[in-house]
C-alpha positions in Angstrom: 0.0 0.0 0.0 1.3 3.4 -1.0 0.2 6.6 0.9 -1.1 4.9 4.0 0.3 3.0 6.9 -1.5 -0.2 5.8 -4.5 -1.4 3.9 -7.0 -1.1 6.8 -10.2 0.7 5.9 -9.6 2.9 9.0 -6.6 4.5 7.3 -8.0 6.7 4.6 -7.1 10.3 5.5 -5.2 12.5 3.0 -1.5 12.7 3.9 -2.1 10.3 6.8 -4.1 13.1 8.5 -1.0 15.2 8.7 1.5 17.1 6.5 2.7 15.8 3.1 6.0 13.9 3.0 7.6 11.2 0.9 5.2 8.5 2.2 1.9 10.3 1.9 -0.7 10.9 -0.9 -3.7 13.2 -1.3 -6.2 12.2 -4.0 -3.7 10.3 -6.3 -5.0 10.4 -9.8 -2.7 8.2 -11.9 0.0 5.6 -11.6 2.3 4.1 -14.2 5.2 1.6 -14.0 8.7 2.5 -15.2 10.9 0.2 -17.2 12.4 -1.4 -14.1 9.4 -1.9 -11.9 9.7 1.6 -10.4 6.5 3.5 -9.9 5.3 7.0 -10.9 2.2 8.5 -9.2 0.4 11.9 -9.9 -0.4 13.1 -6.4 -3.2 15.4 -7.6 -4.2 17.5 -4.5 -0.6 17.7 -3.3 0.2 19.3 -6.7 3.1 17.0 -7.4 4.3 13.8 -9.2 6.2 11.2 -7.1 8.7 8.5 -8.1 9.2 5.4 -6.1 12.1 3.0 -6.5 11.2 -0.6 -7.1 10.0 -2.3 -3.9 9.8 1.0 -1.9 6.8 2.9 -0.7 8.9 6.0 0.1 9.3 8.4 -2.8 12.8 9.4 -3.8 11.8 12.1 -6.4 9.2 14.9 -6.2 8.3 17.0 -9.3 6.1 20.1 -9.0 7.2 21.0 -5.5 10.4 22.3 -3.9 10.4 19.5 -1.3 8.4 16.5 -0.2 7.0 18.6 2.7 5.1 21.1 0.6 2.0 20.9 -1.6 1.5 24.5 -2.6 -0.8 25.4 -5.5 1.1 27.7 -7.8 0.3 31.3 -7.7 2.1 31.6 -11.0 2.5 28.9 -13.6 6.2 28.1 -14.3 8.3 25.2 -15.6 8.7 23.8 -12.1 5.1 24.0 -10.9 2.1 21.6 -11.2 -1.5 22.2 -10.5 -3.8 19.2 -9.9 -1.8 16.9 -12.2 -3.8 14.2 -13.9 -2.5 11.3 -15.9 1.2 10.5 -16.5 2.8 8.6 -19.2 6.3 7.4 -20.2 7.8 6.8 -23.6 9.0 3.3 -24.6 12.5 3.5 -23.0 11.3 5.6 -20.0 13.5 8.5 -20.8 10.6 10.9 -21.3 7.9 11.6 -18.8 4.7 13.3 -19.8 2.3 14.9 -17.3 -1.2 16.3 -17.8 -0.9 19.4 -15.7 -4.7 19.7 -15.6 -5.1 22.9 -13.4 -2.6 24.7 -15.7 -4.3 23.6 -18.9 -1.2 22.1 -20.4 0.8 18.8 -21.0 4.4 18.9 -19.8 7.4 16.8 -21.0 10.4 16.0 -18.7 13.6 14.5 -19.9 15.8 11.9 -18.1 17.7 12.2 -15.8 14.8 12.8 -13.4 15.6 14.7 -10.2 13.5 16.4 -7.6 12.4 20.0 -8.4 13.4 19.6 -12.0 11.8 21.9 -14.6 9.8 20.7 -17.6 11.7 20.5 -20.8 8.7 21.4 -23.0 5.0 22.0 -22.9 1.9 21.9 -25.0 -1.0 24.2 -24.2 -2.6 24.3 -27.7 -2.0 25.7 -31.1 -3.7 27.3 -34.1 -5.1 23.9 -35.1 -6.6 22.6 -31.9 -7.0 25.8 -30.0 -6.4 25.9 -26.2 -6.4 22.9 -24.0 -8.8 23.1 -21.1 -8.2 20.9 -18.1 -6.6 18.0 -19.8 -7.0 15.0 -17.5 -5.7 11.9 -19.3 -2.9 11.2 -21.7 -1.6 8.1 -23.4 1.1 7.4 -26.0 0.9 5.3 -29.1 4.5 4.2 -29.2 4.3 2.9 -32.8 3.2 6.2 -34.3 4.7 8.5 -31.7 1.3 9.9 -31.1 0.2 11.6 -27.8 -3.5 11.4 -27.1 -5.0 13.9 -24.7 -8.4 13.8 -23.0 -9.2 17.5 -23.2 -11.8 17.4 -20.5 -13.4 20.9 -20.5 -13.4 21.0 -24.3 -15.3 17.7 -24.4 -12.9 16.0 -26.8 -9.8 13.8 -27.3 -7.0 15.3 -29.3 -4.2 13.3 -31.0 -0.9 14.9 -31.7 1.5 13.5 -34.2 4.5 15.8 -33.7 8.1 16.0 -32.5 6.7 16.7 -29.0 6.9 12.9 -28.6 10.5 11.9 -29.7 11.2 8.2 -29.5 14.1 8.8 -27.1 16.1 11.6 -25.6 18.6 11.3 -28.5 16.3 11.1 -31.5 13.3 13.0 -32.8 11.0 11.2 -35.3 9.7 12.8 -38.5 6.1 13.6 -38.8 3.8 10.6 -39.6 3.4 10.3 -43.4 0.0 8.6 -42.9 -2.6 10.7 -41.1 -4.2 8.9 -38.2 -8.0 9.2 -38.0 -8.8 12.0 -35.5 -5.2 13.0 -35.0 -3.6 16.3 -35.7 -0.8 15.8 -38.3 0.6 19.2 -38.9 4.2 20.5 -39.0 5.7 21.3 -35.7 6.0 25.1 -35.2 9.0 26.8 -33.9 9.3 27.2 -30.1 7.1 30.0 -28.9 6.4 31.7 -25.6 3.1 31.3 -23.7 1.1 34.4 -23.9 -0.1 34.2 -20.3 0.0 31.9 -17.4 -2.7 29.2 -17.5 -5.5 28.6 -15.1 -8.5 26.2 -14.9 -10.9 28.9 -16.1 -8.7 31.0 -18.3 -6.5 28.8 -20.5 -3.3 30.2 -22.1 -2.7 30.1 -25.8 0.6 28.9 -27.2 2.0 26.4 -29.6 4.3 23.5 -28.8 7.1 25.2 -26.9 10.5 24.1 -25.8 11.3 25.2 -22.3 14.6 27.0 -22.5 16.5 29.9 -20.9 15.5 32.0 -23.9 11.8 31.3 -23.5 10.1 33.4 -20.9 6.4 33.4 -20.3 4.3 36.5 -19.9 4.6 36.2 -16.2 8.3 37.0 -16.3 9.4 33.6 -15.1 12.5 32.3 -17.0 12.3 28.7 -18.1 15.4 26.6 -17.8 16.4 23.6 -19.7 18.7 22.1 -17.1 17.4 20.1 -14.1 17.3 21.6 -10.7 20.3 20.9 -8.5 18.3 20.8 -5.3 18.3 17.0 -5.1 20.7 14.4 -6.2 18.2 11.6 -6.4 17.6 10.4 -9.9 15.8 7.5 -11.6 17.8 5.5 -14.1 15.7 4.0 -17.0 18.6 1.6 -18.0 19.7 0.2 -14.7 16.6 0.6 -12.5 15.6 3.4 -10.1 18.3 4.5 -7.8 19.3 7.4 -5.6 22.7 8.9 -6.1 
């Protein structure tokens, strides 16, 4: 059992009726296994994503918060924040992590090595074809076609993206699909752009697929960085299993 002391029905309180830490959960929305039996969990009401090494119920990586002991909802949307994250997904070799950042109306991409407090490498909030995402809650990857499917909840639709937003690994980026997939968007990938405003559940931002880099600053004035935070030395290794270093 993850998030509680044991499986007893008496133990059901969020964060074990206390403050958040590396062993607690508050309304977890999604869980997915890594390539080596490690576990990723979107801890929705704690506004974070957690990584657990194989066989451990204590998380060793937290994304979306500055520490395991905070669960702050972001006052400003940045590359290091999460707001009510929904589904999570990994690419085939577990080097890319995708998170539906539902409360910020976007999907984020993180690149291995994964460490606590790391910034997102890229985001998708919408484009001229699909418009703006509104509270995307679920995502899944078609590995064969490098397609990211997004359940765009408040827009009452599912959107399929066939773009370089889903490279096959950290070292290669596939070309666009030559054969359109029914229902999928198959347009050329635009150049990185800057979000026009910070997103919220009721007022979505408008931007194209954007790489998160030091030269890309959102309208809020927050600089996005492409390098992981150095606040934690724990990382999860897709090739040799999850470990702390």
